N, C-alpha and C positions, 0 to 999 in steps of 0.2 A: 775459307776455302773449302767448300765439298768434297771431299773425294767420290772421285766417281769411277766406277765398274768399268774393267779392262772393255774399251767399243772400237769394235773394227767392221776392216770397210773389206767386205770382201764382191770385186765387181759392182752394180750398181745398190748392192744391199750392203746392210749395216748389222754386225750381231754379238749380239751383248749373252756374257754368262751370264748365268742365274742361279739361288738356290730358293724352291721351293719349300713353303708348308704348307699342308692342306690344310685342312678344319680348323681356320682361326678362326677369330668371330667378327675380320670384317675381309676386306679385298683391299689389299695397299701394299706398298714400294714404300719396307722401312727403312734403308739404306743402302752400307757397302760391308760386305766382310771376307777379307782376304781373295779380293781380289773379284769378288762374285757380287748383284746387284741381290738382294734378299727383298722374297716376292712372297707375299701370304694371301694365300685366298684359301672363303670358308668350302669350296666345294669338296669333298671327298675325294680319293686319289682314285677311285672306280669308271671303268665305262670311260675313263678320256675325261672325267666333269673337272678334274684341276687342271687340265692341258687346255681345256677350255675357254675357264675361267682366265685361267695367264693370258690368253687370247685375246677375251674381249677387257680384260685389266690393259691390257698396253695399245691396244686399241684408241680405248678411251683415253689414257691417258696424255699418248702422246698423238692424236688426233690425225688419225689413220684407219683406214678401212679394217675390218679385222680382216679380208682376204691379204694384207699387207703386210699379214704376224705369222710365223710359220715356225712349230719346233720343229730343230734340223737332228739338232740331238738330244738324247738324252729324255723322251717320252716316255716312258717307265720309270723314271726315279727321278730324286729329286734336286739334282743336277742336270741343268738345261742348258742349251744353248737355243735364242732366240735370235730368229732373221727378220727384220723388218725391212719393206723397202718401199718404193715414194717418199720418203724423206731421206735427208742430209745425217753425217756423220753429226759435222757443226748442230742440226736439228735438235740430233737426237742428246747431246750433248747441254744444249742450252736446256732443254726443259726437261732433262732428271739433273740437273743443275736445280732450276726452280722448285721441281716435287722432293728432293731433298735437303733443301732449307729451310 
């Protein structure tokens, strides 16, 4: 079974904890480490470019509009919490399980 990160529901939104690595060779979700989803993006960590890349990656991988993805904790650090709306916790679990397998 694929290890999944901690996924929490807050109201109608779903939250995930991330560990983001900017300036990677490609945009990808690598796996799980210490309960956080490991995310790599090609964008540099300046002028919110890495945050925008994280939002675009989750929008694409989870098939939700960009407006439904928000970084709610850690906008200036590598450890972040992303909040997703318009998708259920079960939907997030299923998609991440497919991505990580």
